[in-house]
N, C-alpha and C positions, 0 to 999 in steps of 0.2 A: 100439423106442424105445417109452418107457412111455406109457400112454393117461391123459390128464389127465382127459377127461369125454367124453361123447356126448350131442350135442344131436339127438334124434328127434324131430321134429314129429307124425309120423305124419298127415300130412293129404295123403296120397298114395294113390293105387290101387295095393297090394301087387302087382298083376299088371302094371304099368306098365313100361316098357323104362326099363332103369337107364342114368343117364348119370353117369361118374366123372369129377372133376376134382381130381386131387391138387394141392396146392400147398406151397410152403415160406414161412417168415416168419421174419424175423429180428428179435431181440432185442437190442438194442445200448444200451449206457448211455454217457454221456460220463464225463469226469473228475470233475465235481460230482455225480454218481449220479442225472443226470436220464435219462431214456429217450426214444430217438429214436422218434417216430410220426408217422404220416402223417395229416393234420388235415383235415377237410372243413370248409372254411370255409362251404359252402352250408349243410351241414346241422348241423355242430358235434358231430361225434362224432370217436374217434381209432380208426386202425387199424396194425397192424404192417405195416411195410415188406415186401412179397412179393408173390406171385402164383401162377398156376398153372404147372404143369411144361409144357413144349412139346416134341412129338415125344420123342426119346430122350434128353432132357437130363438129367445126374444131379440130385440134390438141391443138391449144392454150384455147379453150374453154374447153375442156376436161381435160386437164392439170391444169386449175385453178380449175376447179370443183372437180378434185381428191385431190389435194392438201389440197385444205379446208376442205373436208370430211373426209381425212385420217389423218391430222395434225393440223388442226385447222387454219393453216397459210394461208394468202393472198398473191397470186403471184403477184408479178409486172410485167405485161404482156410483157414490151420491154424489158426486161433482159432475156427472154427466147431464147437460141441459140440451134441449131441441135448440138447434141453429136454423133449420130450414131443409128443403128437398129440392132436387133437381130430377126432373124426369128427362130421359134420353129415350129417343125412339128413332132406330136405324135398321137396315137390313142385316140379317144375320152374317157372321163372319163365312168363309170359306164352307166351314163343315156345316154350317146352318143357312147357306145363301137363299133357301125357300123358306125363310122363317123372318119374321119380325121381331127383333130383339128390343125387349120394352124393360129399361133398367130405373128403378127408383132409387137414389141414391139420398138416402138421409144422413145430414151432418149433425153431428153432437159437438159441442165446446164440452170440455173434461180436463181433467187434472189426472196425473200420474205419481206412482211413488217416486221416490229419488233413485234408487238403483237401476241400472239399465243392465239388462242380461243379454245374452245371444239371439240373435235371430233366429228363426225356424222358417225358412221361405222353402216355398214348393218349386217345382223346376223350372216352372213358367217364371216366377219371381228370381231365380237364381240366373235364369238366361238373359233378365234383363239387367242383372247386375244391380239389383235394388240395395241401397244402403239407408242407414237412418242419417238424416242432417238436420241440425238446427240453424235456421237461415232467418236474415229479414226477410218478412212477407215480399218486399218489393224485388229482391234476388230472385224468390221462386217466380214471380208475376213475368220479370224478365226473362228467364230461361224457358217458361212456358209459351211466351210469347215469340220467342225466335224458334221454336220447335218445328222442325218440318220433318214429315215421314209419308210414304205410301201407305203405311197399315192405317185404313179408316179410324179402326177402334182405338189404336193408341194417339192418334190426332186428336180426335173426339175428346178423349181422356184428359190431355194436356188442356185442351181448350175448357172442358168443363171446371177443372181444378185452377185455371188462371180467373176465369169469371168468379169462381166462389172465393179467390182469394181477394180479388179487388173488391168484392162486397165486404169481407172481413175488414180489409184497409179502411175502407170508406165508414164502417160502423162502430170500429173497436178503438 
């Protein structure tokens, strides 16, 4: 998969223990050209539907599970096509402050079935008040460009997603 870009904050001890968290994310457009994004009503930023790979899941299995959980939509597996990877390296969060958090984010363009069911969010996602929204790409870019927060992980997530959205806008 092509490398889109790398975010390396270099805010960690290079000798620290490494924590790897690969994830997959779906790029989904509706018939009107709007993109499906997960919006935080609490913090006002957008993220692509997706999340971490669990156990021995394949990328496709994780993509299907995460899209279903976060959007209520069902992935059409054969539609998934590689778009690109973003590598993010930074010091661990408060629970892992003596670690280097290495996250490989694999993005896939894909299609979903027409029916939208209920979200099945975990407690962290509920606390961020995540909802599915179909928005113009420029609207998501503008919201993430304006996003300010003390939480480094959320700030970097919004920045990462903004940069991917800009690549999508420029290429599609």
